[in-house]
C-alpha positions in Angstrom: 263.9 29.8 18.9 264.1 26.8 20.0 262.0 23.8 21.6 263.7 24.1 24.7 263.9 28.3 24.8 260.4 28.4 24.3 258.9 26.1 26.6 261.4 28.1 29.3 259.8 31.1 28.8 256.5 29.9 29.3 257.4 28.8 32.6 259.1 31.7 33.2 255.6 33.2 31.9 253.6 30.7 34.3 255.5 31.9 37.8 254.9 36.0 36.6 251.7 34.1 36.6 251.3 33.4 39.8 254.0 36.0 41.6 251.6 38.5 40.8 248.7 37.2 41.7 250.8 37.2 44.8 251.3 40.2 44.5 248.3 42.1 43.4 246.1 40.0 46.8 248.7 41.8 49.7 250.9 44.7 48.7 250.5 46.5 45.3 248.8 49.4 45.7 246.2 50.9 42.7 248.8 52.5 40.9 251.3 49.6 40.4 248.2 47.5 40.1 247.8 49.4 37.0 251.6 49.4 36.0 252.0 45.6 35.6 249.2 45.1 34.4 250.1 48.1 31.1 254.1 45.6 31.6 252.0 42.9 31.4 250.4 43.8 28.5 253.1 44.8 26.6 255.5 42.1 27.4 252.2 39.5 26.4 251.9 41.3 22.7 255.8 41.3 22.6 256.3 45.4 22.0 259.9 45.3 24.3 260.5 48.8 22.7 257.8 50.1 24.9 259.7 49.4 27.6 261.0 52.0 30.0 264.4 51.9 32.4 263.6 52.4 35.7 265.7 55.0 35.5 263.2 57.1 33.5 260.4 56.4 35.2 
């Protein structure tokens, strides 16, 4: 990938982290928090094939 794309991905990741922190503090239940942590781990480790459609959940 080009350096510009990687920079954008990192920027999006930082923004998602900020949003996640906000949501954890305000809106998420324990079950939702656990699900978010699982998705975060999958994305961090680039195991995108493990993600499921919301229709499958």
